[in-house]
N, C-alpha and C positions, 0 to 999 in steps of 0.2 A: 504494500500500500504506500503510494508515494507521499500523500499528505496526511500522515497520522501524527497526532500531537500527543506526546506523553504527558503525564502529570507534571504540572509546573510550567509547561510550554503550550498551554492550551488557552481557550477563552470562549466566550459566547460567539456563536457563528457569525452574527451580523457585525461584530466588531473585528473578530479574528481574520476573516476572509479578506477584507480590504487591507488590513494592516500587513498581511503576509503577501499581498499582491496576487491573490488567487482569483479575485474578481476584477475585471477590467472593463473599460468602456466598450459598449457593443455586445457584451455578454448577455445571455438569457440565463438567469439564476433562479433556481427553484429550491426552496428550503422549507423545513418543517417548523418554522418559527414565523409567527405573524409579522415580525419586524425584519424579515429578510429584505423588505423594501429599502432598508438602510443603504444598500449598495447602489440604489438609484442615484446617489450623490456622485457616483463615478460615471454616470451615463449608461448604466446597465439596466436592463429590464428585469427587475428582481421581484419575485412574488413568493409569498408564503402559502403553503398548502398543508393539509392534514397529514398525519403520519401514514395512514393507509394509502393515500394518493402518492406520497413520496416513495413508498415501497414499490408501488406499481411503476412509477417513473424510473426508479433505479433498475427494476427487473426488465422493463421493456425498452428503456433508453429513449423514450419519447413522452411528450406531454401534449395534451389537447387543451387549448385555452381559447375562450371567446375573445376576440380582439376588442379591448375596452375603448370607449370614447375618451377623449382627453379634455380636461379643463386646464386652461393656461392661466397661471397666476403671475402677474407682472408686478414686481416690487420695486417701486421707485422712491427717490428721496434719500435723505441721510438718516442713519440710525441714531436714535437718542442714546445718551450715556446709559450703560448697563443693559441695553437691549441686545438680546442674543437670538440665535436661530430658534431656540425653544420658545421665546416670546413671540416670534413671527408666526410659528406654526400654531401655537395656542390661540393667538389673535385670529388667525385665519379660520381655525375650527370653530371659534366662538361666533364667527360671522356666517359660516355655511352649515354648521351643525355636524353631529357625529355620523349622520347619514348623507351629508351633502355631496359626497363624492362616491357613492356606492358603486362598486365595480367599475370605477373610472381610473384613469391615470391622472395624477396631479402633476403637471409640468410647472416647475418653479423657475422663474427667469427674472430678468431685470437688473438694473445697476446695483441695487442693494444686495441681490443674491451673488452677483459677481464679486462683490467686496467682502463676502464672508469667508472665514476659514473653512477648511474641510470638515473640522469637527462640527461646526455649526450647520454645514450642509448635510452631514450624516444625520444630525438630530432632526432636521426638517423632514428629510425623506423617511427616517425611522418612524415618525409619527403620522405619516400619510394614512396608514391603516386606521388611525383613530378618527378619521373622517369617513371611514368606510371604503377608502380607495383600494384598488387592486395593487397599485404601487405609486410611488412618487419618483420623479426623475428630474435631474438637473443636467443640462447640456455641458459636457466637458469644456473647460477653458484652460488658460495658462496655469491657474492654481491647481487644477486637477492633474495636469501633466507634470507639474513640479512634485506633487504628492506621490505620483507613480514612479518617479525617478528612483532607481535602486530597489523598487518593490516589484515592478512588473516582471513576471517570469517568462513571458512569451509576447509575441507581437499582438497588437490589438488595432481595432478600427474604430475611429470616432465617428459617430453618426449625429446628425443635426436635424432638427425639424425643417421641413421644406418651407421656403418663404411663403408659399401659398397653402400651407397646411390648414386643414379644417379642424376647428375646435368646437366642441359642444357649447362651450361658454368661455369667455375671457373675463377674468376678474382682476381689476387693478387695485393695488393697495399702496398708499403713501405711507412709507415706514416712519416718516417724521411724526406721524400721529400715533404711533404705537409706543406704549410705555411698557415697562417690565410687567409680566403677567403672572397671575397665580390661578391655578385650576382648582376651583372649589368642588367639593363632593357633588355628585358622584360621577360626573362625566367631564372630559376635556373641553366640551363646549361651554362649560360653566367658568371659563377663564375671565378674570377681571384684572384691571390694572392695580 
């Protein structure tokens, strides 16, 4: 087994795989964790499935997925002090609800996203599932490519949305209006400044 991680050299899959360079832009990633979508921060189509589905995928080497529609989120403006990726995604979920992106792709873009660290991007994509999304994705840029230097174990292909791509919806968010958020019980949509 090529990528076996012994005790003390392992971690949770949605953090470990990007850190080890095992997920790259353009990959299709299927994992048995609902937060597999974290790898969307690298420009991968990453989805979580149930354990039984994953066993079938591993046994057969294929997966059938309905192609989900995409909601494009454009984040513009300058982030306020102490505002992070977690605040942006909680704010977004508070606006669309925990079922606001059911079986959809949440594509995160805009100048504010391009200015975020990879950790913040991973956090945003990680929480797309909390809005019901099939996955979250961010188009790879210079920050992504820099993160992959020394990590990528194989060649990869960067894919970008077509200039005339069709979106189910486009939602624009001015991040200068976003303050640090706290999610109150019992759902992430209960986020408040």
